[in-house]
N, C-alpha and C positions, 0 to 999 in steps of 0.2 A: 248778637246771637252765635251760639256755638253750635258746630256741627260735631256729632259724635255716632258711630256705631255700636254704642255699648247699651246694654239695657239701663233703663231708669234707675236710679237709686229708690228704694223704698217699694220696689216691684212687689213686693208681697202685700204690701199696704193697698197701692193705688198703680197700676200700670199707666203707661203713657198712652193717649189718645193716637189711633193710628188714622191720620187723616188722608192717606192715599186710598186705605180700605174704605173709609167714609165717602170720599168722592167718587169711589167705582160703586157703591152701594147706591149713592144718591142717583148716579147716571142709569143704572140698570133698572132701577125702580121707579124711575120719574117722579121723584120726591122733590117736592117744592118748599116745604117747610121741616125745621128739626126743632123739637123741643129738648133742651138739655137739663137733664134732670141730677140732683144729687151734686151740684156744683159745689156745695158746702163740704164736700169731702176734702176738697183741695184747700180748704181756710189756712191751713198751718204750713204751706208749703211756701217757701221764699222762692223757689224757682220750679217751673213746670216743664215736663220733657213731652215733646209732641213728635211722631212720626211723620217726617216729610218725604221719605223715599225709602229707598230698598237698595242695600248693596248686593251686586251680582258680578261676579267675575271682574272686578276693579272699578265697576262702571256704577253710578248711581240712577235707578230707574225711578221715574216719578209717576208712572202710571202702574195701575195693579196688573202684575203678569197673568195672562189666562192659562199659560202652561203651568201644569203641576210640577212638572221636573222643575222648574225655575223657583217655584213658590218653597219647595224643600231646601232650597240652597240659599235663599235670601236672607240678609240680616236687615233689622231696620235701622235707618239713619234718623236720628233725632236732633232737633233743635231745642235749646232751652230758652223759654220765654219767662218774663217775671211773673210771679205769684202775687197775690194780694196781701197774704200773711195778715189775715184779720178774719173775725167772725163775720159771715154774713146772713147766718140763719134767720134774723128778725126782719131781713128787709124784704118790703112786701111788692116794692115798685122798681122796675127795671132801670129806670132813671137814678136810683139810690144804689145801684151796685158800683163797686170800684171800677176805674176804667180799665183794670187789666182784666177784667172778667168779660167785657164786650169787644 
């Protein structure tokens, strides 16, 4: 996996998933399950970038900052994970999804 503080390529088509914000949302809302929809939008991506932290003052934060002044200054840190690079539109069962999706 490769770390980068840059915006994902294809940002105009599909932004990277912010896992830090997702974790924070789960925590404050008591979420116990998540339904991920539109997974097929990522069909043709050989790689997918996900945000795993935020760069702030030379450090990487892995928790969502509560201070609005910090939020205004952070830069997302992305890792690159393998895509599945094939069509999954007609898959009906989770067990038939490519391993990269699970």
